[in-house]
N, C-alpha and C positions, 0 to 999 in steps of 0.2 A: 802546498798552499791550496786548501780546499775552500770553495766558496760556500758561505753559509747564509747568503741573502740573495735577493732578487733585485738588486739596486744597480742603476745605470747612471753613469756620470755624463753630463753634457758639459764639455769644456771647450776652451779656445781662447785666443787672445782677445783683448778688448775690441769691440766692434765686430764680433764674429756672429752675432745674432742669437746668442744663447737665450737671453730673456724672451725674445720673440718665439723661438722654437719651443721653449718650455711652456709659454702661455698657450701655444697651439696644442701641445700635448695635454695640458690641463683641460682645455675646452673639449677635448675628445674623451674626457673622463679619467685620465691617468693622474695618479698622485705625483705631485712635484714638490720640490723643496727649493725655495728661492736662494739666491746667492747670499751667503753669510756676510760678506763684506758690505753689500748694499744694505742689508738689514741693520747691521751695526752702524753704518754711516747714517742711515735714516733715523735710528734711535737717538744718536748723538746730536744730529741736526735739530730734531724735535725738542731736545733738552737745551737748545740754545747755543751749541758749539758751532764753530765754522769748520768748513772742510780743512782749512789750513791747521786749525787746532787739533782736529781729529787725526790728521796725518803727520803732525809735527814730529812724533816719535814713531817712525815707520816700523821699527822692530817690535815695539809694543803693539802697534796696530795689527801687524801680521799675527802676533801671538793671540790677541783677543779674538781675531777672526777664526783662528784654528780652534780655540776653546769653544767658540760658538758652534762650529761645525761638529765637533766631538759631542757636544751636548745634544744637538739636534739628531745626529745619527744614533745616539744611544736610545732615543725614544722611537725610532722608526720600526715598523713591523718587518721582521726579516724576510718573510715569505711573500710579502706584497710587492708587486712591481712598483718601483719608485724611481723617478728621474730626478737627479740632483744637479742643481746649477753649481758646478765645481765640486770636487771631492778633496779628500785629505792631501792627495799628492799635488794638488794645485798649490798648497802651502809650501811644499818642498820647492816647487818651481819659483814661487815668489821669493822665498828665502835665498835661493841661488841667484835670482835676478839682482838682488840687493847685496849679495855677498855676505849674508848673515850666517853665523854658525847654526847648525841644526841642533836645537835644544832637545833634551831628553823627552819631553812631551811629544814633540813631533816624531822623534825616532821611534818611540813606542807606538804611536798612532799608525805610522807607516807599516810597521811589522804586523799590526793587528787588522789593518784595513783591507777589506775585500770588496770588489765590485764585479758584477757579471761581465760588464764591458764598459768601455770608455768611448764616447763619441766626441772626436775632436773636430769641431766646426772650423772650416777654413775661414779666414777673415773676409769680411765684406768691406765696403768703402769705409774708411776710418772716420769716425765722428766723435766729438767730445760731448760730454754731458756733465750734469751737476756733481757726479761722484767720481768721474774718471780723471785720474791724474797722469796717466801714461800718454806718451806721444806715439806717432806711427812707428818709429824705429823701435821703441821699447815694446810695443805691442807685437811686432814681428819676432823680436827676440824671445818674448814670453811664449809665443806659440810654439817655438822650437823647444824651449825648456819644459813646457807642459808635456809634449810628446815624450821627451827623454825621461821625465819623472815617472810617468806611468809605465813605459816599456821597461825601465830599469827594474821595476817591481813585478815584471812578468804579467801585467794586466793587458788584456786584449784591447788595442786601440784601433778604432775604426774611423777613418777620415771621412768626413762629410763635406763634399765640395760646395763651392758657392752655387747657390740655386735658390729659387723661390722657396719660402718657408714651407709651403705645402709639400714640395718635393723632398725637402730635408726631413720633414716629419715622417713621410712615407718610407724613406731610406732607413730611418731609425727603427720604425715599427717593423719593417720587413726583416731587419737584422735580429730582432729579439724574438721573432716567431719561427 
């Protein structure tokens, strides 16, 4: 499994501070990719759908998010340092969370997907928001499934502890240099 890109995944359960961490990396001049699920939800909300309508068929929602991730990653420059808010293996974790079968698209994507490293952010205090449907128990289960999904595919997972965002960003930057 040789790596052919310079991409780093920022992942973690809901309320782990991924978006804030990525915003801070972006402020420092790094290329970032927003979370596909939030982009998808925002697009559908702007088109007049409710969150309940968007998430009514969770299996379809998860597949649409996967397809969006694949499309975005296909356009990324492989040699540029890029930080992604969730990677392909997050889709595996979510499918396992909901006990969905792993379809061929996801199977192929998992075989082809390579990242330099995965930063797993430990959860902060749990908060709900306009797009989050998980509760605290589900968020904790997801954190475990995320680590399993990436380590199963032999990707280096670096745990980032609870800390102020500046410290988290520094830990990440120290790890990639």
